[in-house]
VOPAGU-2260 file (C-alpha; in pm, 1 decimal, decimal comma):
REM VOPAGU-2260
SITE   aa  ch    i         X         Y         Z
SITE  UNK   A    0    -676,5    2377,6     251,5
SITE  UNK   A    1    -865,5    2177,0     511,8
SITE  UNK   A    2    -825,2    1799,0     474,2
SITE  UNK   A    3   -1074,1    1536,8     590,6
SITE  UNK   A    4    -945,5    1196,7     699,7
SITE  UNK   A    5   -1090,3     848,3     664,6
SITE  UNK   A    6    -935,4     586,9     892,6
SITE  UNK   A    7    -921,1     229,8     760,1
SITE  UNK   A    8    -855,7     -40,9    1018,5
SITE  UNK   A    9    -821,1    -405,4     919,7
SITE  UNK   A   10    -883,9    -663,6    1189,4
SITE  UNK   A   11    -868,2   -1039,6    1231,9
SITE  UNK   A   12    -944,2   -1216,1    1561,3
SITE  UNK   A   13    -823,5    -929,6    1781,2
SITE  UNK   A   14   -1130,0    -765,5    1934,7
SITE  UNK   A   15    -949,8    -663,5    2255,9
SITE  UNK   A   16    -659,4    -502,7    2068,4
SITE  UNK   A   17    -902,0    -337,8    1825,6
SITE  UNK   A   18   -1074,7    -163,8    2116,0
SITE  UNK   A   19    -741,6     -11,3    2221,7
SITE  UNK   A   20    -676,0      98,4    1863,7
SITE  UNK   A   21   -1020,9     258,2    1836,8
SITE  UNK   A   22    -980,8     434,7    2170,8
SITE  UNK   A   23    -661,5     587,3    2030,1
SITE  UNK   A   24    -842,7     701,3    1715,5
SITE  UNK   A   25   -1132,3     861,7    1902,5
SITE  UNK   A   26    -898,2    1057,1    2131,0
SITE  UNK   A   27    -715,3    1225,2    1843,5
SITE  UNK   A   28    -665,8    1601,2    1858,7
SITE  UNK   A   29    -785,0    1612,8    1497,4
SITE  UNK   A   30   -1086,4    1383,7    1467,1
SITE  UNK   A   31   -1142,2    1178,5    1148,7
SITE  UNK   A   32   -1441,4    1212,9     921,2
SITE  UNK   A   33   -1505,1     839,0     943,2
SITE  UNK   A   34   -1355,0     522,7    1088,5
SITE  UNK   A   35   -1395,2     214,8     868,3
SITE  UNK   A   36   -1325,4    -121,5    1031,5
SITE  UNK   A   37   -1290,4    -412,4     788,3
SITE  UNK   A   38   -1315,0    -748,1     964,2
SITE  UNK   A   39   -1145,6   -1016,9     754,2
SITE  UNK   A   40   -1381,4   -1301,7     847,8
SITE  UNK   A   41   -1278,8   -1332,8    1212,3
SITE  UNK   A   42   -1400,2   -1634,0    1408,9
SITE  UNK   A   43   -1390,3   -1446,1    1741,4
SITE  UNK   A   44   -1692,2   -1232,4    1838,3
SITE  UNK   A   45   -1683,5    -855,3    1792,4
SITE  UNK   A   46   -2027,6    -778,7    1936,6
SITE  UNK   A   47   -1882,6    -572,1    2222,3
SITE  UNK   A   48   -1699,1    -353,2    1971,7
SITE  UNK   A   49   -2011,7    -303,1    1763,5
SITE  UNK   A   50   -2216,3    -233,3    2075,3
SITE  UNK   A   51   -1972,3      29,7    2204,3
SITE  UNK   A   52   -1897,6     213,8    1880,6
SITE  UNK   A   53   -2187,3     122,2    1651,2
SITE  UNK   A   54   -2398,2     423,3    1745,8
SITE  UNK   A   55   -2131,1     667,9    1634,8
SITE  UNK   A   56   -2227,7     812,9    1295,8
SITE  UNK   A   57   -1863,4     810,4    1179,9
SITE  UNK   A   58   -1814,6     440,1    1264,3
SITE  UNK   A   59   -1846,7     198,0     970,7
SITE  UNK   A   60   -1814,3    -176,7    1024,1
SITE  UNK   A   61   -1768,5    -421,4     737,7
SITE  UNK   A   62   -1753,7    -797,0     792,4
SITE  UNK   A   63   -1608,8   -1008,8     513,1
SITE  UNK   A   64   -1765,9   -1353,8     488,8
SITE  UNK   A   65   -1445,5   -1503,0     344,8
SITE  UNK   A   66   -1096,0   -1426,0     468,7
SITE  UNK   A   67    -901,6   -1269,7     182,3
SITE  UNK   A   68    -598,9   -1119,1     355,8
SITE  UNK   A   69    -512,0    -775,0     487,9
SITE  UNK   A   70    -436,9    -619,6     148,6
SITE  UNK   A   71    -777,3    -698,3       1,8
SITE  UNK   A   72    -937,3    -580,7     325,4
SITE  UNK   A   73    -749,2    -250,9     291,6
SITE  UNK   A   74    -859,9    -210,7     -68,5
SITE  UNK   A   75   -1219,4    -267,6      38,3
SITE  UNK   A   76   -1173,0       0,9     303,0
SITE  UNK   A   77   -1028,1     236,2      41,8
SITE  UNK   A   78   -1332,1     184,2    -181,2
SITE  UNK   A   79   -1563,9     275,2     108,8
SITE  UNK   A   80   -1368,2     583,9     218,6
SITE  UNK   A   81   -1485,5     937,6     139,7
SITE  UNK   A   82   -1219,3    1153,8     308,6
SITE  UNK   A   83    -946,4    1346,5     129,3
SITE  UNK   A   84    -683,8    1137,9     310,0
SITE  UNK   A   85    -691,0     772,1     408,8
SITE  UNK   A   86    -494,0     679,3     720,6
SITE  UNK   A   87    -432,6     307,6     771,8
SITE  UNK   A   88    -413,6     135,6    1108,1
SITE  UNK   A   89    -351,2    -227,1    1206,0
SITE  UNK   A   90    -581,0    -351,3    1479,6
SITE  UNK   A   91    -300,9    -413,1    1732,2
SITE  UNK   A   92    -127,7     -73,2    1714,3
SITE  UNK   A   93    -222,0     255,2    1882,7
SITE  UNK   A   94    -193,2     615,7    1762,8
SITE  UNK   A   95     -69,9     889,8    1993,7
SITE  UNK   A   96    -313,4    1185,0    2027,6
SITE  UNK   A   97    -129,3    1407,5    1777,4
SITE  UNK   A   98     -97,8    1139,5    1508,5
SITE  UNK   A   99    -359,0    1273,1    1265,0
SITE  UNK   A  100    -264,2    1632,5    1343,3
SITE  UNK   A  101      93,9    1565,5    1232,0
SITE  UNK   A  102     -17,1    1384,0     918,1
SITE  UNK   A  103    -252,6    1665,2     817,8
SITE  UNK   A  104      31,4    1916,2     860,3
SITE  UNK   A  105     237,6    1712,2     613,6
SITE  UNK   A  106     -42,2    1727,3     355,1
SITE  UNK   A  107     -70,1    2101,2     407,6
SITE  UNK   A  108     300,6    2108,6     315,9
SITE  UNK   A  109     237,1    1931,3     -12,9
SITE  UNK   A  110     260,0    1560,0      67,1
SITE  UNK   A  111      92,6    1296,7    -149,8
SITE  UNK   A  112     155,2    1023,5     108,7
SITE  UNK   A  113     308,8    1016,1     455,7
SITE  UNK   A  114     504,0     776,2     679,0
SITE  UNK   A  115     594,0     835,6    1043,5
SITE  UNK   A  116     813,5     720,2    1330,1
SITE  UNK   A  117     700,4     492,8    1611,5
SITE  UNK   A  118     774,9     355,9    1955,8
SITE  UNK   A  119     743,3      -3,4    2069,8
SITE  UNK   A  120     440,7     -40,6    2292,6
SITE  UNK   A  121     548,9     -78,7    2653,9
SITE  UNK   A  122     912,1       8,3    2584,9
SITE  UNK   A  123     985,1     380,2    2588,0
SITE  UNK   A  124    1350,7     325,0    2492,3
SITE  UNK   A  125    1267,1     154,0    2163,0
SITE  UNK   A  126    1200,7     447,7    1930,8
SITE  UNK   A  127    1231,0     411,8    1552,4
SITE  UNK   A  128    1256,5     737,3    1359,8
SITE  UNK   A  129    1417,9     834,1    1031,2
SITE  UNK   A  130    1549,4    1193,4    1038,6
SITE  UNK   A  131    1475,6    1304,0     682,0
SITE  UNK   A  132    1144,5    1471,2     592,2
SITE  UNK   A  133    1135,9    1306,7     248,3
SITE  UNK   A  134    1154,7     928,5     211,6
SITE  UNK   A  135    1504,8     846,9      92,3
SITE  UNK   A  136    1563,5     609,8    -200,0
SITE  UNK   A  137    1884,3     470,2     -52,8
SITE  UNK   A  138    1708,2     391,1     275,8
SITE  UNK   A  139    1427,2     219,3      85,4
SITE  UNK   A  140    1683,5      -8,4     -77,0
SITE  UNK   A  141    1778,8    -138,4     266,8
SITE  UNK   A  142    1419,2    -250,6     330,0
SITE  UNK   A  143    1141,1     -86,1     524,9
SITE  UNK   A  144    1329,0     134,0     770,2
SITE  UNK   A  145    1030,4     367,2     809,1
SITE  UNK   A  146     712,6     211,6     947,2
SITE  UNK   A  147     439,0     -42,3     890,3
SITE  UNK   A  148      84,8      34,8     781,8
SITE  UNK   A  149     -12,2     194,9    1113,3
SITE  UNK   A  150     217,6     488,3    1037,3
SITE  UNK   A  151     107,6     536,2     676,3
SITE  UNK   A  152    -149,6     757,8     507,1
SITE  UNK   A  153    -211,5     868,5     150,2
SITE  UNK   A  154    -446,6    1082,5     -51,8
SITE  UNK   A  155    -767,1     897,8    -135,6
SITE  UNK   A  156    -734,2     966,9    -508,8
SITE  UNK   A  157    -389,0     808,0    -495,7
SITE  UNK   A  158    -509,3     506,7    -295,6
SITE  UNK   A  159    -778,0     438,3    -556,5
SITE  UNK   A  160    -513,1     443,1    -829,1
SITE  UNK   A  161    -223,8     268,5    -654,2
SITE  UNK   A  162    -402,7     -31,6    -504,8
SITE  UNK   A  163    -246,2    -259,4    -243,5
SITE  UNK   A  164     -98,7    -563,2    -414,0
SITE  UNK   A  165    -322,8    -850,4    -303,0
SITE  UNK   A  166     -73,4   -1109,7    -427,3
SITE  UNK   A  167     180,4   -1014,7    -158,3
SITE  UNK   A  168     163,5   -1207,7     170,9
SITE  UNK   A  169     395,5    -953,7     337,0
SITE  UNK   A  170     599,4    -644,0     256,5
SITE  UNK   A  171     293,8    -456,4     128,6
SITE  UNK   A  172     404,6    -139,5     308,0
SITE  UNK   A  173     753,4    -138,9     153,7
SITE  UNK   A  174     608,5    -233,4    -186,0
SITE  UNK   A  175     374,2      65,6    -170,1
SITE  UNK   A  176     651,6     306,0     -66,9
SITE  UNK   A  177     876,0     189,4    -351,1
SITE  UNK   A  178     596,2     221,6    -606,4
SITE  UNK   A  179     501,1     570,2    -488,6
SITE  UNK   A  180     864,9     681,5    -490,4
SITE  UNK   A  181     929,1     543,9    -838,8
SITE  UNK   A  182     611,8     708,5    -971,4
SITE  UNK   A  183     736,6    1046,2    -853,8
SITE  UNK   A  184     486,9    1116,3    -576,5
SITE  UNK   A  185     591,2    1325,9    -277,2
SITE  UNK   A  186     629,1    1071,3       1,1
SITE  UNK   A  187     702,4    1261,1     321,9
SITE  UNK   A  188     828,4    1130,2     654,4
SITE  UNK   A  189     735,4    1265,6     997,7
SITE  UNK   A  190    1066,8    1244,7    1187,0
SITE  UNK   A  191     926,5    1164,0    1529,7
SITE  UNK   A  192     744,2     879,9    1702,6
SITE  UNK   A  193     367,9     935,9    1691,7
SITE  UNK   A  194     228,3     584,2    1729,8
SITE  UNK   A  195     283,2     270,1    1933,2
SITE  UNK   A  196     376,2     -51,9    1755,8
SITE  UNK   A  197     289,4    -376,4    1930,3
SITE  UNK   A  198     606,2    -579,3    1876,8
SITE  UNK   A  199     595,5    -960,5    1840,8
SITE  UNK   A  200     236,2   -1046,3    1920,0
SITE  UNK   A  201     190,5   -1413,8    2002,7
SITE  UNK   A  202     -45,8   -1428,6    1704,7
SITE  UNK   A  203     152,8   -1177,7    1501,4
SITE  UNK   A  204     393,3   -1200,9    1208,8
SITE  UNK   A  205     686,0   -1333,0    1412,6
SITE  UNK   A  206     486,9   -1624,3    1550,4
SITE  UNK   A  207     352,1   -1713,6    1205,0
SITE  UNK   A  208     692,3   -1699,2    1038,2
SITE  UNK   A  209     846,3   -1909,3    1316,1
SITE  UNK   A  210     603,2   -2190,6    1232,1
SITE  UNK   A  211     698,5   -2196,2     864,3
SITE  UNK   A  212     962,3   -2413,0     703,4
SITE  UNK   A  213    1234,1   -2236,4     501,1
SITE  UNK   A  214    1076,9   -2362,7     178,2
SITE  UNK   A  215     733,7   -2230,9     280,3
SITE  UNK   A  216     885,6   -1893,1     368,7
SITE  UNK   A  217    1015,1   -1835,6      15,3
SITE  UNK   A  218     673,6   -1685,3     -62,4
SITE  UNK   A  219     776,0   -1397,5     164,1
SITE  UNK   A  220    1033,9   -1295,3     -95,8
SITE  UNK   A  221     771,5   -1184,4    -348,1
SITE  UNK   A  222     808,0    -814,3    -273,5
SITE  UNK   A  223    1186,6    -836,0    -316,1
SITE  UNK   A  224    1144,4   -1027,7    -643,2
SITE  UNK   A  225     892,5    -768,6    -762,3
SITE  UNK   A  226    1139,6    -483,4    -706,4
SITE  UNK   A  227    1461,9    -665,4    -788,1
SITE  UNK   A  228    1561,2    -409,7   -1049,8
SITE  UNK   A  229    1507,7    -121,6    -806,5
SITE  UNK   A  230    1712,6    -298,4    -539,7
SITE  UNK   A  231    2003,7    -404,0    -755,5
SITE  UNK   A  232    2185,6    -733,0    -696,3
SITE  UNK   A  233    2359,6    -647,0    -368,1
SITE  UNK   A  234    2055,6    -500,6    -194,1
SITE  UNK   A  235    1834,5    -774,8    -334,2
SITE  UNK   A  236    2056,3   -1036,6    -169,9
SITE  UNK   A  237    2057,9    -842,9     155,1
SITE  UNK   A  238    1678,3    -824,2     154,6
SITE  UNK   A  239    1648,1   -1197,3      84,2
SITE  UNK   A  240    1876,4   -1273,6     379,8
SITE  UNK   A  241    1686,0   -1032,8     604,3
SITE  UNK   A  242    1350,4   -1186,2     508,9
SITE  UNK   A  243    1467,5   -1542,6     564,7
SITE  UNK   A  244    1655,1   -1478,1     888,9
SITE  UNK   A  245    1406,1   -1243,9    1056,1
SITE  UNK   A  246    1280,0   -1376,5    1392,7
SITE  UNK   A  247    1553,6   -1641,9    1381,8
SITE  UNK   A  248    1558,2   -1683,9    1765,3
SITE  UNK   A  249    1192,4   -1791,3    1750,2
SITE  UNK   A  250    1247,9   -2054,7    1483,1
SITE  UNK   A  251    1320,1   -2423,6    1509,3
SITE  UNK   A  252    1590,4   -2585,1    1294,5
SITE  UNK   A  253    1781,9   -2258,1    1274,0
SITE  UNK   A  254    2059,0   -2413,2    1065,3
SITE  UNK   A  255    1813,7   -2493,5     785,4
SITE  UNK   A  256    1707,7   -2128,8     774,1
SITE  UNK   A  257    2069,0   -2016,7     758,1
SITE  UNK   A  258    2146,7   -2265,7     481,6
SITE  UNK   A  259    1842,3   -2145,1     285,2
SITE  UNK   A  260    1975,7   -1791,8     309,4
SITE  UNK   A  261    2318,8   -1907,1     195,3
SITE  UNK   A  262    2158,6   -2080,5    -103,1
SITE  UNK   A  263    1949,9   -1779,0    -213,6
SITE  UNK   A  264    2149,5   -1480,1     -88,7
SITE  UNK   A  265    2504,0   -1615,1     -75,8
SITE  UNK   A  266    2742,8   -1699,0     207,5
SITE  UNK   A  267    2897,9   -1352,0     236,0
SITE  UNK   A  268    2563,5   -1169,8     262,9
SITE  UNK   A  269    2422,0   -1425,7     506,9
SITE  UNK   A  270    2721,8   -1404,0     740,8
SITE  UNK   A  271    2721,5   -1024,8     716,4
SITE  UNK   A  272    2355,0   -1013,5     816,4
SITE  UNK   A  273    2404,1   -1246,9    1112,3
SITE  UNK   A  274    2704,1   -1043,8    1231,7
SITE  UNK   A  275    2506,9    -719,8    1203,2
SITE  UNK   A  276    2215,8    -859,1    1405,2
SITE  UNK   A  277    2445,2   -1005,6    1671,8
SITE  UNK   A  278    2642,7    -681,3    1706,0
SITE  UNK   A  279    2321,4    -481,5    1741,9
SITE  UNK   A  280    2194,2    -709,2    2019,0
SITE  UNK   A  281    2525,1    -689,1    2205,3
SITE  UNK   A  282    2514,6    -308,8    2193,6
SITE  UNK   A  283    2156,6    -307,2    2320,5
SITE  UNK   A  284    2250,0    -532,2    2612,4
SITE  UNK   A  285    2552,6    -319,2    2695,2
SITE  UNK   A  286    2342,8      -2,2    2707,1
SITE  UNK   A  287    2065,2    -155,0    2918,4
């Protein structure tokens, strides 16, 4: 069977990064049927993007007058898509040329949805790949050890049924993977790096979380709360600690963040997480 692909890209105030993402899409070995860009009410101008790509018949540009968040923007993109498969891409990441080719191969092998490995942009050593070809339940319980939205695709009929949860401020990728797994869909993993992830943008997730207070950041636990039964008590506590202590070096009042983790996840889990992160960094420094 020959599959057609719709690409859905959500963007917010990143026209320069979006151009790089689009260049990566239009240099794919397997070209998409359409490329749908959903602009979530950006204040920065995108006229250069529209001027450069607007004449392409496969390029669709949607501007939202009110910012509603990435998940609603993705759902709007899903509603506009007409391909057999929908491949999602964040505006600051870049696909390698064989990205869509590898995803299509997975669908030819019976996949309902697909995740894939990645490499940090500008750092060839930082490669993140899970070895199994099927997404593993035990790995899912440890959090999202696969990829973000830029490495994810799913059948259009499935995307229309299993909508992105617009109530989640984060963790929408992991939430989707858990839901698909629990519903019995075949969620396949491509065990190699086929896209570039732009790690720690100055306007990215890390910078936003660093500006929050611990109390404000509790909202980031919604995905864990939603799937608490799936996680079980131990993994739930680990995920809470991981969510609260992520990007800790960027945060002010670090002790308050640690104490918040102790309060919600427990002392043992909090200390275990901090030790794990510290040990990992020491190993990375030793190997560099």
